[in-house]
C-alpha positions as CSV (number, residue, x, y, z in Angstrom):
1,M,-9.3,2.3,-15.3
2,V,-12.4,3.5,-13.1
3,H,-13.0,7.1,-12.5
4,I,-13.4,7.1,-8.6
5,G,-16.6,9.3,-7.6
6,L,-15.5,12.6,-6.0
7,S,-17.2,14.5,-3.3
8,A,-17.2,18.3,-2.9
9,D,-15.5,17.7,0.7
10,S,-12.6,15.7,-1.2
11,V,-12.1,18.4,-3.8
12,A,-12.2,21.0,-1.1
13,A,-9.5,19.2,0.9
14,G,-7.1,19.5,-2.0
15,G,-7.9,16.0,-3.4
16,S,-7.0,15.1,-6.8
17,R,-10.0,16.2,-9.4
18,S,-9.7,13.6,-11.5
19,L,-8.9,10.8,-9.7
20,K,-8.4,7.4,-11.2
21,G,-7.7,3.8,-10.3
22,Y,-7.6,0.3,-11.4
23,L,-10.5,-2.0,-10.0
24,A,-9.9,-5.8,-9.9
25,E,-13.0,-7.7,-8.9
26,P,-13.3,-11.1,-7.6
27,D,-15.2,-14.0,-9.4
28,G,-18.7,-14.3,-8.2
29,E,-21.6,-12.3,-6.9
30,G,-20.1,-10.8,-3.3
31,P,-20.3,-8.6,-1.6
32,F,-16.3,-8.9,-0.9
33,P,-14.2,-7.1,1.5
34,G,-12.4,-4.3,-0.2
35,V,-8.9,-3.3,-0.3
36,V,-7.2,0.0,-1.1
37,L,-3.8,-0.6,-3.1
38,I,-1.4,2.2,-3.1
39,H,1.7,1.7,-5.8
40,E,5.2,2.3,-5.7
41,A,7.1,5.6,-6.7
42,F,7.1,4.5,-10.5
43,G,3.3,4.6,-10.3
44,L,0.3,2.5,-11.4
45,D,2.0,0.4,-13.8
46,D,1.2,-3.4,-14.9
47,V,3.3,-5.0,-12.0
48,M,0.8,-2.9,-9.4
49,Q,-2.2,-4.0,-11.3
50,R,-1.2,-7.6,-11.2
51,H,-0.7,-7.2,-7.2
52,A,-4.2,-6.1,-7.3
53,D,-5.6,-9.0,-9.6
54,R,-3.9,-11.1,-7.1
55,L,-5.8,-9.7,-4.2
56,A,-9.1,-10.1,-6.2
57,S,-8.3,-13.7,-7.1
58,A,-8.1,-14.1,-3.0
59,G,-11.5,-12.5,-2.8
60,Y,-11.0,-9.0,-2.2
61,L,-12.4,-6.1,-4.2
62,T,-9.4,-4.2,-4.9
63,L,-9.0,-0.4,-6.2
64,A,-5.4,0.6,-7.1
65,V,-5.6,4.0,-6.5
66,D,-3.6,6.5,-8.7
67,L,-1.9,9.1,-6.8
68,Y,-0.4,10.7,-10.0
69,S,-4.1,11.2,-11.6
70,D,-3.8,14.8,-11.9
71,G,-0.6,14.9,-14.0
72,G,1.2,11.7,-14.4
73,A,4.2,10.8,-12.6
74,R,6.6,13.9,-13.7
75,R,4.0,16.5,-12.6
76,C,3.1,14.5,-9.3
77,L,5.9,12.9,-7.9
78,V,7.5,15.9,-6.0
79,A,4.0,16.6,-4.5
80,T,3.4,13.0,-3.7
81,M,6.4,12.8,-1.8
82,R,6.0,16.1,-0.3
83,S,2.5,14.9,1.1
84,L,4.4,11.6,2.5
85,M,7.0,13.6,4.5
86,S,4.5,15.9,5.9
87,G,1.5,13.4,6.5
88,T,-1.0,15.2,5.0
89,G,-2.0,16.7,1.7
90,R,-3.3,15.7,-1.7
91,A,-2.4,11.8,-1.7
92,F,-3.7,11.2,1.9
93,T,-7.2,12.9,0.8
94,D,-7.2,10.6,-2.5
95,V,-6.4,7.4,-0.4
96,S,-9.5,8.2,1.9
97,T,-11.6,9.0,-1.2
98,A,-10.7,5.5,-2.4
99,R,-11.7,4.0,0.8
100,T,-14.8,5.6,0.9
101,W,-15.7,4.7,-2.5
102,L,-14.9,1.0,-1.8
103,R,-17.1,1.1,1.5
104,N,-19.9,3.0,-0.7
105,D,-20.0,0.3,-3.2
106,A,-22.6,-2.5,-3.1
107,R,-20.3,-5.2,-4.1
108,C,-18.3,-4.2,-0.8
109,T,-19.1,-5.8,2.5
110,G,-18.0,-2.5,4.2
111,K,-14.7,-4.0,5.5
112,V,-11.7,-2.1,3.7
113,G,-8.4,-2.8,4.2
114,V,-5.1,-0.8,2.8
115,I,-1.9,-2.1,1.3
116,G,1.1,-0.5,-0.2
117,F,4.8,-1.2,-1.7
118,C,7.7,0.7,-1.5
119,M,6.4,4.3,-1.3
120,G,3.2,2.8,-1.1
121,G,3.8,1.0,1.9
122,A,5.0,4.2,3.8
123,F,1.5,5.5,2.7
124,A,-0.2,2.2,4.0
125,L,1.7,2.7,7.5
126,L,0.4,6.4,7.8
127,A,-2.9,5.5,6.6
128,A,-3.4,2.5,9.3
129,H,-5.2,4.8,11.5
130,D,-7.5,6.6,8.8
131,D,-10.5,4.3,9.5
132,F,-8.9,1.1,7.6
133,D,-10.0,-2.6,9.1
134,A,-6.5,-3.9,8.4
135,A,-3.0,-2.6,7.0
136,S,-0.4,-4.4,4.8
137,V,3.0,-2.6,4.7
138,N,5.6,-4.0,2.4
139,Y,9.0,-2.2,2.5
140,G,7.5,1.1,3.3
141,Q,10.0,4.1,4.7
142,L,9.0,4.7,8.6
143,P,8.1,8.0,9.4
144,R,10.7,9.9,11.8
145,H,7.8,10.3,15.0
146,L,7.2,6.5,14.4
147,E,4.7,5.9,17.6
148,Q,3.3,9.1,17.4
149,A,2.2,8.3,13.6
150,L,0.9,4.9,14.5
151,E,-1.2,5.6,17.7
152,G,-4.9,4.1,17.1
153,A,-3.5,2.1,13.9
154,C,-5.6,-0.8,12.8
155,P,-3.8,-4.5,12.7
156,V,-0.5,-4.5,10.6
157,V,1.3,-6.9,8.7
158,A,4.7,-6.1,7.3
159,N,7.0,-7.5,5.0
160,Y,10.9,-6.2,5.1
161,G,13.8,-7.6,3.1
162,G,17.2,-8.1,5.3
163,K,19.3,-7.2,2.1
164,D,17.1,-4.1,1.3
165,R,19.9,-1.4,1.8
166,T,17.6,1.4,1.3
167,M,16.1,1.1,5.0
168,P,18.2,-1.2,7.3
169,G,16.7,-2.1,10.7
170,A,13.1,-0.7,9.6
171,A,11.5,-4.1,10.5
172,A,13.2,-4.5,14.1
173,K,12.1,-0.5,14.9
174,L,8.4,-1.2,13.4
175,E,8.2,-4.2,15.5
176,A,9.2,-2.7,18.7
177,A,6.7,0.6,18.0
178,L,3.5,-1.6,17.2
179,T,4.6,-3.7,20.4
180,N,5.0,-0.7,22.7
181,L,1.5,0.5,21.3
182,G,-0.2,-2.5,22.0
183,I,-1.5,-2.5,18.4
184,E,-1.8,-6.3,16.8
185,H,0.8,-6.8,14.5
186,D,3.0,-9.2,12.4
187,V,6.5,-7.9,11.2
188,K,8.7,-10.1,9.3
189,E,12.3,-9.2,7.5
190,F,13.2,-11.9,4.9
191,P,17.1,-12.7,4.9
192,T,17.5,-13.1,1.5
193,A,15.4,-10.3,0.2
194,G,15.9,-6.9,-1.0
195,H,13.7,-3.7,-1.7
196,A,10.7,-4.4,-4.1
197,F,11.2,-8.1,-3.6
198,M,7.6,-8.9,-4.1
199,N,7.7,-7.7,-7.8
200,D,7.5,-10.3,-10.5
201,V,9.9,-8.1,-12.6
202,P,12.3,-5.7,-12.2
203,V,10.7,-2.2,-12.5
204,G,12.0,1.6,-13.1
205,P,14.0,3.2,-15.8
206,Q,16.3,0.7,-17.7
207,P,19.6,2.9,-17.1
208,L,18.9,2.8,-13.1
209,R,18.6,-0.8,-13.1
210,P,22.4,-1.8,-12.5
211,L,22.3,0.9,-9.5
212,M,19.0,-0.6,-8.3
213,R,20.5,-4.3,-8.2
214,V,23.5,-2.9,-6.2
215,M,20.9,-1.5,-3.9
216,G,19.3,-4.8,-3.2
217,I,16.2,-3.6,-5.3
218,K,15.0,-6.5,-7.1
219,P,12.6,-9.4,-7.2
220,D,13.1,-12.4,-5.0
221,P,10.9,-15.2,-5.9
222,A,11.9,-17.3,-2.9
223,A,10.6,-14.7,-0.5
224,A,7.5,-13.3,-2.1
225,P,5.2,-16.3,-1.9
226,E,5.5,-16.3,1.9
227,A,5.2,-12.9,1.9
228,W,1.9,-13.1,-0.1
229,R,0.3,-16.0,2.3
230,R,0.9,-13.7,5.2
231,I,-0.9,-10.9,3.8
232,E,-3.7,-12.9,2.7
233,D,-3.9,-14.6,6.2
234,H,-3.8,-11.1,7.5
235,F,-7.0,-9.8,5.5
236,A,-8.7,-12.9,5.8
237,K,-8.6,-12.8,9.7
238,H,-9.8,-9.0,9.8
239,L,-11.6,-8.4,6.7
240,K,-13.2,-11.7,6.2
241,G,-13.6,-12.8,9.7
């Protein structure tokens, strides 16, 4: 884990006072494009770190920001979800701080994208207009006022599962909103996949696993490789090109 250098402005704006993250570095000297990764509701666990490692292996200096830095999931989850619902607050300040940290790092080209999964996907969608060069949204909940929230967003690639019972129809709604706004995008719904289908192992508390399977929350090794290819193509075009 790395401690993300804080500015007086970020702390004053309500950001985490001990902001941390997992930094995955590509091989070679660089500089490299940067990516801020935003974790699922369960936190910055091994699965999210492997996602960061995968992006690093594709050539991106990847900072997985820990939105629970100031107290762990038990103390921070409710406040983080409130921030997501309001579109403002500590979590968004932390994401912006992580973006600035990457952009100011000598190993970064200055091009920075954002990617999120589940809760993090919802954050990535809302952060797409916050000075990022590309965004990847993976089964992220859509905001209530979708077009208003997306105004001025960077190019977006999005992956959703057709068997995801937690957000039916989300892909089609996002596709329509981005089209109406004239924002470059690539949205796909995978018919066989459910929620969290890009994870390589099941996550979450063991007692909840049976319910999560019923809700379609599980890995889908058949759909995940294509979803990753689409993300890498999108980032290559907008961050490396």
